Steps between C-alpha positions, in 0.01 A plus 500: 500500500510595131578858418189605308605862446563455126178305452297767679669773299413322174141456615478875572631585154262258327207650691608852409540403134136390482361789705381723216128557558503864602348807337833687518710207373800613293649213293840664455544580869376154597732316259797713600445413865459127435802495268696664779410211730634261235846654533504387861343158445708406193839644608498725194659834416175619349170376361268659249163438342363566155122484493226569252354837594206686344704602193657293224854497644602305812559704814836454676509512881812470713525347843758600755726665391264636230759687293718192451204282405365760256842538337518123448145487361560799272808326356275222368344692212699287256456184706535367852361244741196702608402595145551140391283360779232761435502421129491121529317453829772257607765494769849617404720280720810641673757633253863547604591842359875440542482241220537599130151381392288781656703772324385362167148439619438834671802725426371831635344355813800278577741794480288712736445209741871421516573868569269479803668182623213267409618143451174307466156593375173321439136587443166337573160582349211656689228270379144435614365198313533600131532871576862624478523817711873569509836365611721519808876541440760419765859629491755318716839652597836352414570446870251212513667175596475198269236425234169667546267253669187371329312575820532874442349463154203308644465758776500783244230322300287457814523873567427577134191277515378691806561832323302373201208400724502848653507677163229272358277565802555873470412501130184299569411725794550812283280359223219426746532845657476659155199286411332581832556871445356477148195307618443743785526790259252337262257431785526855631448636149193281455352621828548863392336438164204326664464788744511758220240301302269506800545875547426571134204261485339669800580849378378443142218258589639235266614140531851417613574364152408834342708679764799282414452581131516869587824449690652296219407745222639795694824314577545412132429852386748654742747213466496433871501182703147415606627457857619862499162619370323296769719661766410848377131412498522381862682821596237708319758653265303410184144627472215359292535769236861403435409132484207563267729672257671164438 
């Protein structure tokens, strides 16, 4: 019978990568955990992720071990595989850091990587359709036997695609939550204003349109939100004399 342990492990990681629809979801903690799984699945020394956070600068997240991954990502300020993939949206295929070429291409990063015993590195984009969300960088030790297999690169891209789906779903979920909250707030505010209009119309023996005009004039005069004025009317904190002075 086939040993399906590796296949099941990959399936678990792909499921975890897409499992982002939670109110307490933390992108950095999530990406760090998934990147840590990549170390195991890709026979790497470390893996790291740069992703587009809420600010203007990419956020760097290290997998296991996090300090090594963060050191290697930080060394890419003047260039490196992760920064290159994030900038172009393309895969940076495996680069042999023991060769002369990388030192000219990414001098600072190559020096730091060699110091940590990294022999091969590559990066794949986190992309969902046309939306580039970040990049996954893999760092392979010098103890790896033979050329780095193309299968690992494809596997890394599969994981990166799953990560991108998870991040895209979380962003969409967050936008809908924000919209729902805004709509609920607007509806609640409208209900309060309608209630205050009814109270004033009954109290002043006027139409609801005239009552609303009273609310609006007072809010403008005092430079208050009309919803706040309506709330005070409902609570009985503003009397007719105060409103008439508007």
